[in-house]
PDB file of N, CA, C and O in Angstrom:
ATOM      1  N   UNK A   1     -30.857-112.902  50.364  1.00  0.00           N
ATOM      2  CA  UNK A   1     -30.785-114.443  50.185  1.00  0.00           C
ATOM      3  C   UNK A   1     -29.941-115.160  49.065  1.00  0.00           C
ATOM      4  O   UNK A   1     -29.730-116.373  49.065  1.00  0.00           O
ATOM      5  N   UNK A   2     -29.424-114.172  47.989  1.00  0.00           N
ATOM      6  CA  UNK A   2     -28.803-114.354  46.982  1.00  0.00           C
ATOM      7  C   UNK A   2     -27.967-113.571  46.565  1.00  0.00           C
ATOM      8  O   UNK A   2     -27.821-112.608  47.317  1.00  0.00           O
ATOM      9  N   UNK A   3     -27.093-113.563  45.323  1.00  0.00           N
ATOM     10  CA  UNK A   3     -26.339-112.622  45.062  1.00  0.00           C
ATOM     11  C   UNK A   3     -26.909-112.068  43.695  1.00  0.00           C
ATOM     12  O   UNK A   3     -27.391-112.735  42.779  1.00  0.00           O
ATOM     13  N   UNK A   4     -26.765-110.868  43.756  1.00  0.00           N
ATOM     14  CA  UNK A   4     -27.633-110.064  42.392  1.00  0.00           C
ATOM     15  C   UNK A   4     -26.469-110.015  41.275  1.00  0.00           C
ATOM     16  O   UNK A   4     -25.375-109.487  41.475  1.00  0.00           O
ATOM     17  N   UNK A   5     -26.869-110.656  40.035  1.00  0.00           N
ATOM     18  CA  UNK A   5     -25.967-110.518  38.940  1.00  0.00           C
ATOM     19  C   UNK A   5     -26.821-110.044  37.746  1.00  0.00           C
ATOM     20  O   UNK A   5     -27.569-110.767  37.088  1.00  0.00           O
ATOM     21  N   UNK A   6     -26.623-108.845  37.577  1.00  0.00           N
ATOM     22  CA  UNK A   6     -27.395-108.153  36.434  1.00  0.00           C
ATOM     23  C   UNK A   6     -28.851-108.039  36.973  1.00  0.00           C
ATOM     24  O   UNK A   6     -29.083-107.379  37.986  1.00  0.00           O
ATOM     25  N   UNK A   7     -29.792-108.666  36.311  1.00  0.00           N
ATOM     26  CA  UNK A   7     -31.095-108.568  36.902  1.00  0.00           C
ATOM     27  C   UNK A   7     -31.437-110.079  37.028  1.00  0.00           C
ATOM     28  O   UNK A   7     -32.609-110.425  36.876  1.00  0.00           O
ATOM     29  N   UNK A   8     -30.484-110.984  37.295  1.00  0.00           N
ATOM     30  CA  UNK A   8     -30.836-112.198  37.818  1.00  0.00           C
ATOM     31  C   UNK A   8     -30.302-112.498  39.140  1.00  0.00           C
ATOM     32  O   UNK A   8     -29.265-111.982  39.555  1.00  0.00           O
ATOM     33  N   UNK A   9     -31.054-113.390  39.855  1.00  0.00           N
ATOM     34  CA  UNK A   9     -30.518-113.688  41.296  1.00  0.00           C
ATOM     35  C   UNK A   9     -29.853-115.110  40.972  1.00  0.00           C
ATOM     36  O   UNK A   9     -30.357-116.008  40.297  1.00  0.00           O
ATOM     37  N   UNK A  10     -28.482-115.108  41.671  1.00  0.00           N
ATOM     38  CA  UNK A  10     -28.132-116.535  41.730  1.00  0.00           C
ATOM     39  C   UNK A  10     -28.021-117.004  43.202  1.00  0.00           C
ATOM     40  O   UNK A  10     -27.363-116.406  44.054  1.00  0.00           O
ATOM     41  N   UNK A  11     -28.707-118.095  43.404  1.00  0.00           N
ATOM     42  CA  UNK A  11     -28.812-118.509  44.807  1.00  0.00           C
ATOM     43  C   UNK A  11     -27.863-119.797  44.926  1.00  0.00           C
ATOM     44  O   UNK A  11     -27.391-120.390  43.956  1.00  0.00           O
ATOM     45  N   UNK A  12     -27.691-120.081  46.059  1.00  0.00           N
ATOM     46  CA  UNK A  12     -26.746-121.014  46.577  1.00  0.00           C
ATOM     47  C   UNK A  12     -27.881-122.372  46.627  1.00  0.00           C
ATOM     48  O   UNK A  12     -29.076-122.215  46.878  1.00  0.00           O
ATOM     49  N   UNK A  13     -27.309-123.573  46.367  1.00  0.00           N
ATOM     50  CA  UNK A  13     -28.219-124.755  46.483  1.00  0.00           C
ATOM     51  C   UNK A  13     -28.856-124.972  47.778  1.00  0.00           C
ATOM     52  O   UNK A  13     -30.027-125.349  47.831  1.00  0.00           O
ATOM     53  N   UNK A  14     -28.177-124.764  48.801  1.00  0.00           N
ATOM     54  CA  UNK A  14     -28.921-124.830  50.152  1.00  0.00           C
ATOM     55  C   UNK A  14     -29.934-123.744  50.468  1.00  0.00           C
ATOM     56  O   UNK A  14     -30.883-124.022  51.200  1.00  0.00           O
ATOM     57  N   UNK A  15     -29.795-122.536  49.967  1.00  0.00           N
ATOM     58  CA  UNK A  15     -30.758-121.546  50.019  1.00  0.00           C
ATOM     59  C   UNK A  15     -31.988-121.910  49.039  1.00  0.00           C
ATOM     60  O   UNK A  15     -33.121-121.620  49.424  1.00  0.00           O
ATOM     61  N   UNK A  16     -31.837-122.430  47.995  1.00  0.00           N
ATOM     62  CA  UNK A  16     -32.929-122.898  47.044  1.00  0.00           C
ATOM     63  C   UNK A  16     -33.775-124.035  47.857  1.00  0.00           C
ATOM     64  O   UNK A  16     -35.004-124.095  47.908  1.00  0.00           O
ATOM     65  N   UNK A  17     -32.840-124.929  48.487  1.00  0.00           N
ATOM     66  CA  UNK A  17     -33.481-126.096  49.275  1.00  0.00           C
ATOM     67  C   UNK A  17     -34.352-125.489  50.314  1.00  0.00           C
ATOM     68  O   UNK A  17     -35.475-125.966  50.473  1.00  0.00           O
ATOM     69  N   UNK A  18     -34.013-124.635  50.931  1.00  0.00           N
ATOM     70  CA  UNK A  18     -34.811-123.885  52.057  1.00  0.00           C
ATOM     71  C   UNK A  18     -36.184-123.157  51.659  1.00  0.00           C
ATOM     72  O   UNK A  18     -37.227-123.128  52.314  1.00  0.00           O
ATOM     73  N   UNK A  19     -35.900-122.560  50.373  1.00  0.00           N
ATOM     74  CA  UNK A  19     -36.999-121.902  49.735  1.00  0.00           C
ATOM     75  C   UNK A  19     -38.156-122.833  49.108  1.00  0.00           C
ATOM     76  O   UNK A  19     -39.336-122.521  48.951  1.00  0.00           O
ATOM     77  N   UNK A  20     -37.512-124.083  48.780  1.00  0.00           N
ATOM     78  CA  UNK A  20     -38.338-125.062  48.160  1.00  0.00           C
ATOM     79  C   UNK A  20     -39.152-125.741  49.424  1.00  0.00           C
ATOM     80  O   UNK A  20     -40.315-126.132  49.316  1.00  0.00           O
ATOM     81  N   UNK A  21     -38.454-125.819  50.522  1.00  0.00           N
ATOM     82  CA  UNK A  21     -39.012-126.411  51.698  1.00  0.00           C
ATOM     83  C   UNK A  21     -40.091-125.512  52.331  1.00  0.00           C
ATOM     84  O   UNK A  21     -41.180-125.946  52.706  1.00  0.00           O
ATOM     85  N   UNK A  22     -39.759-124.411  52.408  1.00  0.00           N
ATOM     86  CA  UNK A  22     -40.725-123.292  52.859  1.00  0.00           C
ATOM     87  C   UNK A  22     -42.062-122.976  51.934  1.00  0.00           C
ATOM     88  O   UNK A  22     -42.960-122.217  52.299  1.00  0.00           O
ATOM     89  N   UNK A  23     -42.044-123.623  50.791  1.00  0.00           N
ATOM     90  CA  UNK A  23     -43.149-123.637  49.767  1.00  0.00           C
ATOM     91  C   UNK A  23     -43.050-122.533  48.823  1.00  0.00           C
ATOM     92  O   UNK A  23     -44.034-122.020  48.290  1.00  0.00           O
ATOM     93  N   UNK A  24     -41.713-122.138  48.604  1.00  0.00           N
ATOM     94  CA  UNK A  24     -41.510-120.985  47.662  1.00  0.00           C
ATOM     95  C   UNK A  24     -41.546-121.274  46.287  1.00  0.00           C
ATOM     96  O   UNK A  24     -41.607-120.378  45.446  1.00  0.00           O
ATOM     97  N   UNK A  25     -41.506-122.706  45.949  1.00  0.00           N
ATOM     98  CA  UNK A  25     -41.749-123.287  44.725  1.00  0.00           C
ATOM     99  C   UNK A  25     -42.818-123.916  44.336  1.00  0.00           C
ATOM    100  O   UNK A  25     -42.851-124.610  43.320  1.00  0.00           O
ATOM    101  N   UNK A  26     -43.981-123.692  45.265  1.00  0.00           N
ATOM    102  CA  UNK A  26     -45.178-123.858  44.943  1.00  0.00           C
ATOM    103  C   UNK A  26     -45.988-123.284  43.997  1.00  0.00           C
ATOM    104  O   UNK A  26     -46.468-122.183  44.266  1.00  0.00           O
ATOM    105  N   UNK A  27     -46.250-123.820  42.903  1.00  0.00           N
ATOM    106  CA  UNK A  27     -46.871-123.050  41.822  1.00  0.00           C
ATOM    107  C   UNK A  27     -48.170-122.455  42.214  1.00  0.00           C
ATOM    108  O   UNK A  27     -48.608-121.320  42.024  1.00  0.00           O
ATOM    109  N   UNK A  28     -48.834-123.791  42.981  1.00  0.00           N
ATOM    110  CA  UNK A  28     -50.376-123.107  43.441  1.00  0.00           C
ATOM    111  C   UNK A  28     -50.214-122.031  44.317  1.00  0.00           C
ATOM    112  O   UNK A  28     -51.133-121.215  44.264  1.00  0.00           O
ATOM    113  N   UNK A  29     -49.186-121.754  45.222  1.00  0.00           N
ATOM    114  CA  UNK A  29     -49.132-120.878  46.018  1.00  0.00           C
ATOM    115  C   UNK A  29     -48.933-119.370  45.279  1.00  0.00           C
ATOM    116  O   UNK A  29     -49.585-118.363  45.555  1.00  0.00           O
ATOM    117  N   UNK A  30     -47.827-119.483  44.236  1.00  0.00           N
ATOM    118  CA  UNK A  30     -47.306-118.539  43.400  1.00  0.00           C
ATOM    119  C   UNK A  30     -48.570-117.770  42.477  1.00  0.00           C
ATOM    120  O   UNK A  30     -48.595-116.575  42.183  1.00  0.00           O
ATOM    121  N   UNK A  31     -49.404-118.612  42.182  1.00  0.00           N
ATOM    122  CA  UNK A  31     -50.366-118.387  41.255  1.00  0.00           C
ATOM    123  C   UNK A  31     -50.019-118.260  39.886  1.00  0.00           C
ATOM    124  O   UNK A  31     -50.562-117.443  39.143  1.00  0.00           O
ATOM    125  N   UNK A  32     -48.875-119.274  39.433  1.00  0.00           N
ATOM    126  CA  UNK A  32     -48.493-119.386  38.072  1.00  0.00           C
ATOM    127  C   UNK A  32     -49.049-120.821  37.622  1.00  0.00           C
ATOM    128  O   UNK A  32     -48.873-121.217  36.469  1.00  0.00           O
TER     129      UNK A  32
END
């Protein structure tokens, strides 16, 4: 889903959008 650069992942904005829409950015689900 992203390009690995060192220890970090660089994602395209569209991929981030899809991740957010699917609940990937939901802090409650992430437990943070």
